[in-house]
C-alpha positions in Angstrom: -12.3 32.5 27.7 -15.1 34.1 25.4 -17.7 32.8 27.9 -15.9 34.6 30.8 -15.8 37.9 28.9 -19.5 37.7 28.1 -20.4 37.1 31.8 -18.2 40.1 33.0 -19.8 42.3 30.3 -23.3 41.3 31.4 -22.4 42.1 35.1 -21.2 45.5 34.1 -24.3 46.2 32.1 -26.5 45.2 35.1 -24.6 47.6 37.4 -25.0 50.4 34.9 -28.8 49.7 34.5 -29.1 49.7 38.3 -27.4 53.1 38.5 -29.6 54.6 35.8 -32.7 53.3 37.4 -31.6 54.8 40.7 -30.9 58.1 39.2 -34.3 58.2 37.4 -36.0 57.3 40.7 -34.2 60.2 42.4 -35.3 62.7 39.8 -38.9 61.6 39.8 -38.9 61.7 43.6 -38.1 65.4 43.6 -40.8 66.2 41.1 -43.6 64.1 42.6 -45.0 64.0 46.0 -42.9 62.9 48.9 -44.9 59.7 49.4 -44.5 58.7 45.8 -40.8 59.7 45.9 -40.2 57.5 48.9 -41.9 54.6 47.1 -39.8 55.0 44.0 -36.6 55.3 46.1 -37.5 52.0 47.8 -38.1 50.4 44.4 -34.8 51.8 43.0 -32.9 50.5 46.0 -34.5 47.1 45.6 -33.6 47.0 41.8 -30.0 48.0 42.7 -29.7 45.2 45.3 -31.0 42.7 42.8 -28.5 43.9 40.1 -25.7 43.6 42.6 -26.7 40.1 43.5 -26.9 39.1 39.9 -23.5 40.6 39.2 -22.0 38.6 42.2 -23.6 35.5 40.8 -22.1 36.1 37.3 -18.7 36.6 38.9 -19.0 33.3 40.7 -19.9 31.6 37.4 -16.9 33.2 35.7 -14.7 31.9 38.5 -16.1 28.4 38.0 -15.5 28.6 34.2 -11.9 29.6 34.9 -11.4 26.6 37.2 -13.0 24.3 34.6 -10.7 25.6 31.8 -7.7 25.2 34.1 -8.6 21.5 34.8 -9.0 20.9 31.0 -5.6 22.4 30.3 -4.0 20.2 33.0 -5.6 17.1 31.5 -4.4 18.0 28.0 -0.9 18.6 29.4 -0.8 15.2 31.1 -2.0 13.5 27.9 0.7 15.3 25.9 3.4 14.2 28.4 2.2 10.6 28.1 2.4 10.8 24.3 5.9 12.2 24.4 6.9 9.4 26.8 5.5 6.7 24.4 7.4 8.3 21.5 10.7 8.3 23.5 10.1 4.6 24.3 9.5 3.8 20.6 12.7 5.6 19.6 14.7 3.8 22.3 13.4 0.4 21.0 14.3 1.4 17.4 17.8 2.4 18.5 18.3 -1.0 20.1 17.1 -2.7 17.0 19.6 -0.7 14.9 22.4 -1.6 17.3 21.5 -5.3 17.0 21.5 -5.1 13.3 24.9 -3.4 13.3 26.3 -6.2 15.5 25.0 -8.9 13.1 26.6 -7.1 10.1 29.9 -6.9 12.0 29.7 -10.6 12.7 28.9 -11.4 9.1 31.9 -9.3 8.0 34.1 -11.2 10.4 33.0 -14.5 9.0 33.6 -13.3 5.4 37.1 -12.2 6.4 37.8 -15.6 8.0 36.5 -17.3 4.8 38.8 -15.1 2.7 41.7 -16.0 4.9 40.9 -19.7 4.4 40.8 -19.3 0.7 44.1 -17.5 0.7 45.6 -20.4 2.8 44.1 -22.9 0.4 45.6 -21.1 -2.6 49.0 -21.1 -0.9 48.8 -24.8 -0.2 47.9 -25.4 -3.9 50.8 -23.4 -5.0 53.2 -25.3 -2.7 51.8 -28.6 -3.9 52.3 -27.5 -7.5 55.9 -26.6 -7.0 56.6 -29.9 -5.2 54.9 -31.8 -8.0 56.9 -30.0 -10.6 60.2 -30.9 -8.9 59.2 -34.6 -8.6 58.1 -34.9 -12.2 61.2 -33.1 -13.5 63.4 -35.6 -11.6 61.4 -38.6 -12.9 61.4 -37.4 -16.5 65.2 -36.9 -16.4 65.6 -40.6 -15.6 63.5 -41.7 -18.6 65.7 -42.8 -21.5 65.2 -41.0 -24.8 63.3 -38.0 -23.4 64.9 -34.6 -23.5 64.5 -32.0 -20.8 62.4 -29.9 -23.0 60.0 -32.7 -23.7 59.8 -33.5 -20.0 59.0 -29.8 -19.3 56.2 -29.7 -21.9 54.6 -32.9 -20.5 54.8 -31.6 -17.0 53.3 -28.3 -18.0 50.4 -30.0 -19.7 49.6 -32.2 -16.7 49.8 -29.2 -14.3 47.7 -27.1 -16.6 44.9 -29.7 -16.6 45.0 -30.1 -12.9 45.0 -26.4 -12.3 42.1 -25.9 -14.7 40.0 -28.5 -12.8 40.9 -26.9 -9.5 40.0 -23.5 -10.9 36.7 -24.7 -12.2 35.8 -26.3 -8.9 36.7 -23.1 -7.0 34.8 -20.9 -9.4 31.7 -23.1 -9.0 32.0 -23.0 -5.2 32.4 -19.2 -5.2 29.5 -18.7 -7.6 27.2 -20.9 -5.6 28.2 -19.2 -2.4 27.7 -15.7 -3.9 24.4 -16.7 -5.4 23.2 -18.1 -2.0 24.3 -14.9 -0.2 22.6 -12.7 -2.8 19.4 -14.7 -2.5 19.4 -14.5 1.3 20.1 -10.8 1.2 17.4 -10.1 -1.3 14.9 -12.3 0.6 15.7 -10.5 3.8 15.4 -7.1 2.2 12.0 -7.9 0.7 10.7 -9.5 4.0 11.9 -6.5 6.1 10.2 -4.1 3.7 6.9 -6.0 3.8 7.0 -6.2 7.6 7.5 -2.4 7.9 4.4 -1.7 5.8 1.0 -2.8 7.0 -2.2 -1.6 5.4 -5.8 -2.7 5.4 -7.1 -4.9 2.7 -10.6 -4.2 1.5 -12.6 -6.6 -0.7 -15.6 -5.1 -2.5 -18.2 -6.6 -4.7 -20.3 -5.4 -7.7 -23.5 -5.1 -5.6 -24.5 -3.0 -2.6 -27.3 -4.1 -0.2 -29.4 -1.5 1.6 -31.6 -2.3 4.6 -35.1 -0.9 4.7 -37.0 0.1 7.9 -40.0 -1.9 6.8 -41.5 -3.8 3.8 -43.9 -1.0 2.9 -41.1 1.2 1.8 -40.5 -1.1 -1.2 -43.7 0.0 -2.8 -42.7 3.6 -2.4 -39.3 2.9 -4.0 -41.0 1.2 -7.0 -43.7 3.9 -7.3 -46.8 3.9 -9.4 -46.3 1.6 -12.5 -42.6 1.5 -11.5 -41.9 5.2 -12.3 -39.8 5.9 -9.3 -37.4 2.9 -9.7 -37.2 3.5 -13.5 -36.4 7.2 -12.9 -33.7 6.3 -10.4 -32.1 3.6 -12.6 -32.1 5.9 -15.6 -30.6 8.9 -13.7 -28.1 6.9 -11.7 -27.0 4.3 -14.3 -27.5 1.4 -12.0 -29.9 -1.5 -11.5 -32.2 -1.6 -8.5 -33.2 -5.1 -7.5 -36.3 -5.4 -5.4 -37.0 -9.1 -4.7 -38.5 -11.2 -1.9 -35.6 -10.6 0.5 -37.2 -9.1 3.6 -36.5 -5.4 4.2 -33.7 -5.3 1.7 -33.0 -3.8 -1.8 -29.9 -4.3 -3.9 -28.0 -1.8 -6.1 -26.1 -3.5 -8.9 -23.5 -1.8 -11.0 -19.9 -2.6 -12.2 -18.9 1.0 -11.8 -18.2 1.4 -8.1 -18.4 5.2 -8.2 -21.9 5.2 -9.7 -22.9 2.5 -7.2 -21.7 4.6 -4.3 -23.6 7.6 -5.6 -26.7 5.6 -6.0 -26.4 4.2 -2.4 -26.0 7.6 -0.8 -28.9 9.0 -2.9 -31.3 6.1 -2.0 -30.4 6.3 1.7 -31.1 10.0 1.6 -34.5 9.4 0.0 -35.3 6.8 2.6 -34.5 9.2 5.4 -36.5 12.0 3.8 -39.5 9.9 3.0 -40.4 11.8 -0.2 -39.7 9.6 -3.2 -40.6 10.9 -6.6 -38.7 11.6 -9.9 -37.9 15.3 -9.1 -36.7 14.4 -5.6 -34.6 11.5 -7.0 -32.7 13.8 -9.4 -31.9 16.3 -6.6 -30.8 13.5 -4.2 -28.5 12.0 -6.9 -27.0 15.4 -7.6 -26.3 16.0 -3.9 -24.8 12.5 -3.6 -22.6 13.0 -6.6 -21.2 16.2 -5.1 -20.6 14.4 -1.8 -18.8 11.5 -3.6 -16.6 13.9 -5.5 -15.7 15.7 -2.3 -14.9 12.4 -0.6 -12.7 11.3 -3.6 -10.8 14.6 -3.4 -10.3 14.2 0.4 -9.2 10.6 0.0 -6.8 11.5 -2.8 -5.3 14.2 -0.6 -5.1 11.8 2.4 -3.4 9.1 0.3 -0.8 11.6 -1.0 0.0 12.7 2.6 0.1 9.2 3.9 2.4 8.1 1.1 4.7 11.1 1.6 4.1 12.6 -1.8 3.2 16.4 -1.5 2.7 19.0 -4.2 0.6 17.0 -6.7 -1.8 19.0 -8.9 -5.4 19.1 -7.8 -6.6 17.2 -10.9 -4.2 14.4 -10.1 -5.4 14.4 -6.5 -9.0 14.1 -7.6 -8.2 11.3 -10.1 -6.2 9.5 -7.5 -9.2 9.6 -5.1 -11.3 7.8 -7.6 -9.2 4.7 -6.9 -11.0 4.4 -3.5 -13.9 2.9 -5.4 -11.8 0.8 -7.8 -10.7 -2.8 -7.0 -8.5 -5.4 -8.8 -8.8 -9.0 -7.8 -10.7 -7.7 -4.8 -7.8 -5.4 -3.7 -8.7 -1.8 -3.2 -6.5 0.2 -5.6 -6.1 3.3 -3.5 -4.8 1.3 -0.6 -2.7 -0.7 -3.0 -1.2 2.6 -4.4 -0.3 3.9 -1.0 1.2 0.6 0.0 3.2 0.4 -3.2 4.5 3.9 -2.6 5.7 3.0 0.9 7.3 -0.2 -0.2 9.1 1.6 -3.1 10.3 4.3 -0.8 11.7 1.7 1.7 13.4 -0.3 -1.1 14.8 2.8 -2.6 16.3 3.9 0.7 18.0 0.5 1.1 19.3 0.4 -2.5 20.5 4.1 -2.6 18.0 5.1 -5.3 15.8 8.2 -5.6 13.3 7.8 -2.8 11.1 10.8 -4.0 10.8 9.4 -7.5 10.0 5.9 -6.3 7.3 7.1 -3.8 5.6 9.3 -6.4 5.8 6.6 -9.1 4.5 3.9 -6.7 1.5 6.1 -5.7 0.7 7.0 -9.3 1.6 3.7 -11.1 -2.1 2.6 -11.4 -3.8 6.0 -11.7 -4.9 5.1 -15.2 -7.3 2.5 -13.6 -9.4 5.5 -12.4 -10.0 6.4 -16.1 -10.2 3.1 -17.9 -14.0 2.9 -17.6 -14.4 6.2 -19.3 -11.7 6.1 -22.0 -10.2 3.6 -24.3 -6.7 2.2 -23.8 -4.7 0.4 -21.2 -4.5 1.8 -17.7 -0.8 2.3 -18.2 -1.2 4.4 -21.3 -4.1 6.4 -19.8 -2.0 7.1 -16.7 1.0 8.2 -18.7 -1.1 10.5 -20.8 -2.6 12.1 -17.7 0.8 12.6 -16.0 2.3 14.1 -19.1 -0.6 16.6 -19.4 0.3 18.0 -15.9 4.1 18.0 -16.5 5.0 15.3 -13.9 8.7 14.4 -13.5 9.8 12.4 -16.6 11.5 9.8 -14.3 8.2 9.2 -12.6 6.4 8.8 -15.9 9.0 6.3 -17.1 8.5 4.2 -13.9 4.7 4.2 -14.5 5.1 3.3 -18.2 7.5 0.5 -17.5 6.0 -1.2 -14.5 4.2 -3.7 -16.8 7.1 -3.8 -19.3 5.2 -1.7 -21.9 8.6 -0.1 -22.5 12.0 -1.3 -21.4 13.1 -0.4 -17.9 16.0 2.0 -18.1 16.4 3.1 -14.4 16.8 1.4 -11.1 13.7 3.3 -9.9 11.5 1.6 -12.5 12.6 -1.8 -11.3 12.0 -0.9 -7.7 8.4 0.3 -8.5 7.7 -3.0 -10.3 9.0 -5.0 -7.3 6.9 -2.9 -4.9 3.8 -3.4 -7.0 4.4 -7.2 -7.1 5.0 -7.3 -3.3 1.8 -5.4 -2.6 -0.3 -7.6 -5.0 1.2 -10.9 -3.7 0.6 -10.3 0.0 -1.4 -13.2 1.6 -5.0 -12.1 1.4 -4.4 -9.0 -0.5 -6.2 -10.3 -3.6 -8.8 -12.8 -4.2 -10.2 -14.7 -7.2 -13.1 -17.0 -7.8 -12.7 -20.7 -7.7 -13.5 -21.0 -11.4 -10.9 -18.4 -12.3 -8.3 -20.1 -10.1 -8.9 -23.6 -11.5 -8.8 -22.2 -15.1 -5.5 -20.4 -14.4 -3.9 -23.6 -12.9 -5.1 -25.7 -15.8 -3.7 -23.2 -18.3 -0.4 -23.2 -16.6 -0.1 -27.0 -16.8 -1.2 -27.1 -20.5 1.3 -24.3 -21.4 4.2 -26.4 -20.0 3.0 -29.6 -21.6 2.9 -27.9 -25.0 6.7 -28.0 -25.1 8.5 -30.9 -26.6 10.2 -33.2 -24.1 7.9 -32.4 -21.2 6.6 -35.5 -19.4 4.4 -34.0 -16.6 3.6 -30.5 -15.3 2.1 -29.6 -11.9 0.9 -26.2 -10.7 1.7 -26.0 -6.9 1.8 -23.4 -4.2 -1.7 -22.1 -5.2 -0.5 -21.5 -8.7 2.6 -19.6 -7.7 5.0 -22.3 -8.9 5.0 -24.6 -11.9 6.9 -27.8 -11.5 7.9 -29.4 -14.8 9.2 -33.0 -15.2 11.0 -33.6 -18.4 12.0 -36.8 -20.2 15.7 -37.3 -19.6 16.3 -39.1 -23.0 15.0 -36.0 -24.9 16.2 -33.1 -22.7 19.7 -32.8 -21.3 20.8 -30.6 -18.4 21.7 -27.6 -20.5 18.4 -27.8 -22.4 16.5 -27.7 -19.0 17.8 -24.1 -18.4 16.6 -22.9 -21.8 13.3 -24.8 -21.4 12.5 -23.0 -18.1 13.2 -19.6 -19.7 10.9 -20.5 -22.7 8.1 -21.6 -20.5 8.3 -18.5 -18.3 8.3 -16.3 -21.4 5.3 -18.1 -22.9 3.4 -17.6 -19.6 4.2 -13.9 -19.5 2.9 -13.5 -23.1 -0.3 -15.6 -22.9 -1.6 -15.4 -19.3 -2.8 -12.8 -16.8 -2.0 -13.4 -13.2 -1.2 -11.5 -10.0 2.4 -11.4 -8.6 4.9 -13.9 -10.2 5.1 -17.6 -11.0 8.2 -19.7 -10.4 9.0 -22.2 -13.1 11.1 -25.2 -11.9 12.3 -27.8 -14.5 13.3 -31.2 -13.0 15.3 -33.8 -14.9 16.0 -37.2 -13.3 17.9 -40.2 -14.8 17.4 -43.6 -13.4 19.5 -46.7 -14.3 17.6 -50.0 -13.6 19.0 -53.5 -14.1 17.8 -56.9 -13.0 20.0 -59.7 -11.6 19.0 -63.1 -13.1 
């Protein structure tokens, strides 16, 4: 609409100029000779006609612009309607899924009611059998010579008590097994559904960055006379520049991903500019440092919005953004923080916990990793100190402090954040480790189990996620197997570092062998 206004204004100005010129021509015509006046009048009329033609052309252009804007608005309206239709389809599909889930829950409740009715019926049958047995035994005991009725009653009660105790123990074991199975199924389903509802990208980064060069000659300019350029760059950026025989390639090496990113941007800017000398290097590094700080602030804000955690202090946002360039076992920590926040929120909504606290704690649980290269201390303690400095909710701070059991977990939200952290870290492909580290961890698992008395063999299976322990049956009984599995799990937690969790399974088998001669 601004373009249309400008065109109309220009048309009006042209008409005014034409009128002024005509008026001047008229005035001059009266003062000069008639032949000159006639000439000027002709010129004025010519200018006026040209101005009118130009005004008409501008009006036509304005009409074309209006038509073009109308077409754009129609296209935008159609796109908006299509988007609304897609959203309605998605909501309809979600409603159908919820209806199906409700039907499944109703069917499960019906089965439980039927099972309860069967248990009640079984209990009634046992009671009836008990009464019949009592009557029979009383009649039989009364026939026994030398036994009083009181003695018969005591004997009968002892027998019935033993039978009832055995029946009770069997029923209790069956109910406990059934309850445990249902709880495991429910927990497994809850975790799987939560994992399915959250899908984020997994980014694997390394400690080096490779930059492609336009040609081989640029390597000499990067090195500079007597190596002054590359030395100045390495000293100012805090990285190593590797210029080897690889064609048209240089490598930036640094374990600090933020410094490596700053160096990459600065070197690419120098290559585009073409002027490479110590003064220019310092300016490029300073510009790149400002760009990276801006990107980290934007990424922190984006992560907070995506995780659904508004209202964080700016310093917390900037520190959170530094996790974009931090990895753990190859997993990007900013994406891991957002994923943990989403998982924690979903689990909290299912378990009726504080969703807001779980989301914020999930997003900030590893924020100390953005500071552990600059300050001493564990990432948990560094993160807790930072959050306390900005008066974050104490419930959130407790979840952050307890997600690695540095302090006892006192709330349901702390347990949920730990579970969400474990789920995000144990996703297939979320983390990676070198073959050497993997083999070392597997060997250490097996050696840890074999260090306990009574262990025959130990095998790390499921890519190191499960430890299968075979015990000697003559040294370890069934009750000792339970205690042994707990002791091994506790020893692994105290002495090893590993992502996710490790399942410890103790197996005891007794074989009786005899030969017929």
